[in-house]
N, C-alpha and C positions, 0 to 999 in steps of 0.2 A: 744513672741517667736511663732514661726510657730506651727500649727498643722499637724498632718498628711497630710492631704488635700492639704497644702500649701507646700510641699517638690517637691522643683523644680529639675527637672533631666536634670543634662548637660553632652553632649559630646564634647570633645576637640578633633580638627585637627589641628596638629603641626608637623613638619618634624624635629624641633630641639627637640633631646630627653632630653636636660635638661630644656628646655623650657617646655615640654610638662610633665615632673616629677612634674614640681615647680607647674603648673596650677592645675594638678592631686591633688597634696598635699594640694594645698587651696580651693579645691572644696571638697575634704574629711574632711576638719578640719573646714570648713562653715556651722553653722547651718542652716538647712532648704534646704542644696543644696545636693543632690547626685550624684554620678559620674556612667554614665551607657555607657563608651567606650570613648578610645582614639584611633586615628588613626595617622600616618605619612603621609599620602599622600591623595589628592583628589579622586583619584580613588578609594581607599580603604573607604572612607567616603561615597562616591555614593552608592556604595555596600551594605554598613553596617548600615547605620543610617536609610534608611527606616524601617527596622524591627526592631532596637533598640528603634526608636520613642522619642528621648528625647524632652524636652521642648525648651531647648535652647543650640545652638552649637556655641562654641569660635572658629572660622576659622581664620586661618595663611590664608596668600595671596600668597607667592612664595615659590612653593614649588615643581618644577620641571615641568612635563610634564602635569598635570592637575593644575594648581591654584586655589585657594580656589573661586576666582571669579567666574570661569566656575563651580565649584563645586557647588555653591549655586546657580548659573543660573539652573543647572539640579535639585536639589534636592527640588528648589522651585516648580517644576513643578510636582515631583512623591509625594512632603511632603508638601502642601500649607501652612497648619497652623505650621509646624517648625521654628523657631524664629533662625535667622543667627546674630549673633555679630562679625563681625572681629574683629579680636586682632593681631595686626600689628604694624610693624615698621616703615609704609610707611605713610607721609603725605602729598605726591602730588595730585594735585585736580584729576587728570584723576583715579587714583586707588581708590580714596576716592567714586566719582561719580558714576563709573562704579560699584565698589561693591551693591552701594544702587541700581541702577538700577536693578542690577540681583536680588535683592531681599534680599538684608540684611536689619535689622531693627535699626542696631547701628555700632558703628566704633569706637574703641578704641585703642589706644596704648599701647604696652606691656611694656613702660617704666611707666605705671602708677602704683601706689600702690595696693598692695593686696584689701586694701578695695576698692577702687575706681571699681575693677573689678568686686568684688562681688556685689556692689551696680549696677554696670552697667545690670550683670544677674537679679538682682531683680527688678531694673527698665524695663528692656525688656520683663520679664514676667508678669507685671501689665499692659502693654501695649506701654510703653513710647521707647521711640528710644534714646538710650545713645549714648552719643559720649563726647571723650575727649575735654578738652577745645580747643587745637589748631582746633580739628577738626570741632568743632561747630561754632568756627570763621568764618573759610572758607566756612563753608555752609552757614551761615547767610548772609556771605560778597556777596553771588551770588544773592540773594535776591534785591541788590540795582540795577542791572542793570534793566533799563525799560522794560518792556513786548514786543515783537516786535511786530509793527503795523499790520503786514500780519498774524498773528495767528487769525483767524476768529474762531476757535472752543472753543477759554476760555473768558469767559468774565471777564473783569478789576476787581480785588479784591479791596475791599476799604482798607482804612488805618489800619483802624482797624483788620479787617480779615488779611492784610498781615503781622501785629503786632501778631497776635496770630497764625498764619502758621509758622513764626520764632520761636516761643516758643514751639511748637509740635516737630520742627524739632531737637531743643535742648533736646527733650527727656521729657519734661515737661509733668507731667499730669494736668486734668482741672483743680483741685482744686490747684495747685500752680499757674496757670496760672491767674486763678480769684482771688487769694491773690494777685499776683504782680500787676494787673490791676484793681484791687478793683473794681471787678465787680461778679456777681454771678456764678457759675457752670452752671445755667440753660442757662445764656446770652454765656457763652463761647461756650456751647452745640450748640444753635442756629447759633451760627457765624461759629463755624465747620460745621454743617448741609450745612451754605451757599457756604464755601469754597468746602466743596465735590461736590456741586452742579452743581457749576460754572466752578470746573475745570474738570467734569465728572467723580469723580474717589469715591473708598468706605474707603480708608482707609488715614492716616498720610502716610503712606509709598509711596502710588502712587501717593499722592498730592506732594510731593516731587519729584518724578520722574517727573510727569508730569508740574509743575511748572518750577523746574531746566533747563528741559530738553527742553521746550520752550524757556526760558529766555537766553539759552549759546548755541546754533545753531551756527556753524562755515560757 
């Protein structure tokens, strides 16, 4: 059971009133989560979220004049510590990777169960990168493309480093990766350190952006 210091403050940005109300009820009824604002547009979110300062924002994508991806891009500059989970119906690669490049830490589908949505919020709060199964499969598939030979800024990742980066992208924590690969958490930490150093990044989201962007240029 979460104690007071573990309360996760959540905001929702969703233009469909039925879905927005359903998500609000889910947050209010879930132990350890607190609703701190719901908005029906990207414009309203950009204005109000910096002041509310939630821990997690569930962000829709298709919302009219300013979509969720643009809202995340703007808000990450204003509030770099705010965490954004895209919650959408879209499964196409462009929207997935544009959202992650904009600064989202996770990408889940609205058709997910209430438990999956709540689990994604808690996972992100703990430092994970939650993704629906279908989305994670698309993201992991992107790692199968060999790195371009003309990219001289990045060193090539070893097989083990690539394997660990795939698990990071799936949103798994160090202890989960250690258990899956039958290695210690400290070994995972060392590999992650080397991954970040090779890619010249500071966290898993930046690592994903750098690695995917380099492997998928047109």
